C-alpha positions as CSV (number, residue, x, y, z in Angstrom):
1,M,-130.4,-58.0,-42.3
2,H,-132.5,-56.1,-39.8
3,T,-131.7,-52.8,-38.3
4,Q,-132.6,-51.7,-34.9
5,K,-132.5,-48.3,-33.3
6,V,-130.4,-48.7,-30.2
7,N,-129.6,-45.8,-27.8
8,T,-126.6,-46.7,-25.8
9,A,-125.8,-43.2,-24.5
10,A,-126.4,-42.6,-20.8
11,P,-128.9,-39.8,-20.1
12,E,-127.3,-36.5,-19.1
13,S,-127.6,-35.6,-15.5
14,A,-128.7,-32.1,-14.7
15,E,-127.1,-32.5,-11.2
16,Q,-123.6,-32.3,-12.7
17,C,-124.3,-28.9,-14.3
18,E,-125.6,-27.3,-11.1
19,K,-122.8,-28.3,-8.7
20,P,-119.8,-26.0,-8.3
21,L,-116.4,-27.4,-9.5
22,S,-114.6,-29.6,-7.0
23,M,-111.0,-28.7,-6.1
24,S,-109.9,-31.7,-8.3
25,Q,-111.9,-30.5,-11.2
26,L,-110.6,-26.9,-10.9
27,T,-107.0,-28.2,-10.8
28,D,-107.6,-30.3,-13.9
29,L,-109.2,-27.4,-15.7
30,F,-106.4,-25.0,-14.7
31,C,-103.8,-27.5,-16.0
32,Y,-105.7,-28.0,-19.2
33,I,-105.8,-24.2,-19.8
34,M,-102.1,-23.9,-19.0
35,A,-101.1,-26.7,-21.4
36,C,-103.4,-25.7,-24.2
37,S,-102.5,-22.0,-24.1
38,Q,-98.9,-22.8,-24.9
39,G,-98.3,-21.8,-28.5
40,Q,-101.3,-19.5,-28.5
41,K,-100.9,-15.7,-28.7
42,Q,-101.5,-14.2,-25.3
43,P,-103.3,-10.8,-25.0
44,A,-101.8,-7.9,-23.1
45,F,-104.7,-8.0,-20.8
46,F,-107.8,-10.2,-20.3
47,M,-111.3,-8.8,-20.1
48,P,-113.7,-11.5,-18.9
49,P,-116.8,-11.7,-21.1
50,Q,-120.3,-10.8,-19.8
51,G,-122.2,-13.8,-18.7
52,G,-119.0,-15.8,-18.0
53,D,-118.4,-17.7,-14.8
54,L,-115.6,-17.2,-12.4
55,T,-114.3,-19.9,-10.1
56,V,-111.8,-19.0,-7.4
57,A,-109.8,-21.2,-5.0
58,V,-107.5,-19.8,-2.3
59,S,-104.8,-21.9,-0.6
60,E,-105.2,-22.7,3.0
61,D,-102.6,-20.2,4.1
62,G,-104.0,-17.5,1.8
63,S,-100.8,-17.0,-0.2
64,Q,-102.1,-18.3,-3.6
65,T,-105.3,-17.7,-5.5
66,V,-106.3,-19.7,-8.5
67,I,-108.9,-18.2,-10.8
68,V,-110.5,-19.9,-13.8
69,W,-113.0,-18.2,-16.2
70,T,-115.5,-20.1,-18.3
71,L,-118.3,-19.2,-20.6
72,D,-121.2,-21.6,-21.3
73,G,-119.1,-24.4,-19.7
74,W,-116.1,-23.8,-21.9
75,P,-112.7,-22.8,-20.4
76,L,-111.4,-19.3,-21.3
77,A,-108.5,-18.4,-19.0
78,A,-106.7,-19.2,-15.8
79,S,-104.7,-17.0,-13.5
80,V,-102.6,-16.9,-10.4
81,P,-102.5,-13.2,-9.6
82,E,-99.8,-13.4,-6.9
83,A,-97.4,-15.0,-9.5
84,N,-98.5,-12.6,-12.3
85,Y,-99.6,-15.6,-14.3
86,L,-102.3,-15.5,-16.8
87,A,-103.1,-18.1,-19.5
88,V,-105.8,-17.4,-22.1
89,L,-107.2,-19.8,-24.7
90,S,-107.1,-17.3,-27.5
91,G,-107.2,-19.8,-30.3
92,I,-104.7,-17.7,-32.2
93,P,-101.3,-19.4,-33.0
94,E,-98.1,-17.5,-32.1
């Protein structure tokens, strides 16, 4: 039996990392944070870490704002300030 070194992985594109999130990606990320934060202990307040990224989307009529915080590409928290909604991926079970 002969072994061969085969690389089937596609090369990573730097272009993906440099583009801002699309509305669809932001919605998916918000829903992911919302679902995964259930059952996790939520802090009384959220202090975004230094060096983190903030992505904001405002509805067309300006009545709702969606905010998602990430750090090094990893989701941390999501918020809808007008609804007093905050979900944090604390990693601490309730």
